[in-house]
C-alpha positions as MATLAB code, in Angstrom:
seq = 'MYLIISAVAYIVVVFLTIRDIRIFRRTKLNSYRRGALKGMVAMIVVLLGGIIVQSNAEAGLLLVFIGLFINKKGHREDVFGDAGTLDRFMGKTRYEG';
ca = [
       0.323   -0.126    0.125;
       2.614    2.634    0.697;
       4.705    1.642   -2.398;
       1.276    2.372   -4.024;
       1.191    6.036   -2.471;
       4.997    6.850   -3.353;
       4.228    5.740   -7.045;
       0.971    7.965   -6.970;
       3.206   11.061   -5.517;
       5.799   10.606   -7.828;
       3.494   10.243  -11.056;
       2.024   13.454   -9.725;
       5.155   15.303   -9.216;
       6.550   13.934  -12.620;
       3.313   15.106  -14.212;
       3.448   18.873  -12.387;
       7.368   19.009  -13.397;
       6.812   18.368  -17.057;
       4.062   21.080  -17.184;
       5.805   23.442  -15.943;
       8.873   22.914  -18.281;
       6.388   23.219  -20.951;
       4.604   26.690  -20.166;
       8.341   28.010  -19.356;
       9.254   26.965  -23.012;
       6.314   28.775  -24.414;
       6.483   31.976  -21.923;
      10.276   32.103  -20.700;
       8.628   33.545  -17.253;
      11.423   32.921  -14.508;
       8.195   31.735  -12.057;
       7.728   28.477  -14.144;
      11.690   27.772  -15.003;
      11.834   27.926  -10.719;
       9.291   25.523  -10.151;
      10.372   22.848  -12.937;
      13.768   23.259  -10.907;
      12.475   22.644   -7.619;
      10.088   19.937   -9.017;
      13.154   17.988  -10.771;
      14.755   18.022   -7.018;
      11.200   16.841   -5.378;
      11.166   14.298   -8.123;
      14.597   12.891   -6.732;
      13.219   13.169   -2.968;
      10.466   11.215   -3.850;
      11.634    8.563   -5.956;
      14.278    7.835   -3.338;
      11.439    8.004   -1.112;
       9.646    5.147   -2.590;
      12.669    3.036   -2.825;
      13.088    3.608    0.722;
       9.392    2.910    1.879;
       9.828   -0.708    1.065;
      12.230   -0.978    3.937;
      11.259    1.156    5.987;
       7.474    2.490    5.194;
       7.937    5.694    8.142;
      11.042    7.290    6.487;
      10.085    6.400    3.042;
       6.801    8.192    3.174;
       8.465   10.626    5.371;
      10.747   11.589    2.372;
       7.467   11.490   -0.131;
       6.158   14.243    2.062;
       9.341   15.950    1.942;
       9.589   15.743   -1.515;
       6.094   17.241   -1.742;
       6.659   20.079    0.849;
       9.818   21.067   -2.092;
       7.288   20.939   -4.872;
       5.088   24.031   -3.367;
       5.606   25.958   -6.362;
       4.897   29.235   -4.650;
       3.188   32.994   -6.823;
       2.774   32.132  -10.435;
       2.291   35.085  -13.328;
      -1.416   34.332  -14.903;
      -0.786   32.513  -18.225;
      -3.890   30.561  -18.370;
      -6.174   33.752  -18.870;
     -10.220   32.292  -19.010;
      -9.118   28.653  -19.993;
     -11.540   25.567  -19.152;
     -10.431   23.090  -16.585;
      -8.534   20.687  -18.775;
      -6.379   23.421  -21.091;
      -5.038   24.437  -17.400;
      -4.433   20.609  -16.548;
      -2.768   20.365  -20.000;
      -0.646   23.387  -19.431;
      -1.881   25.375  -22.216;
      -0.747   29.391  -22.355;
      -2.679   32.274  -23.963;
       0.501   33.879  -25.146;
       3.928   32.967  -26.396;
       7.195   34.653  -24.926;
];
């Protein structure tokens, strides 16, 4: 069960990081660049937590939690405008940088 939780957390962090990279490449906004870099660090921490959770569940889940905390993105510019939920989910932006 703990391995499944770790795997889902890793998939979420990877998805959000890829979305930030995509938005940064389109807009060249620094906040999305910082978010992508934080996401890469968070991916490593969550992956290590997923590996450790197999031998020590508490320590592994603690690392997963720390990785999710690192992934907290902070303030971002509005790049979506009045886009719908699916467009926001996929990372579409209303302007090119």
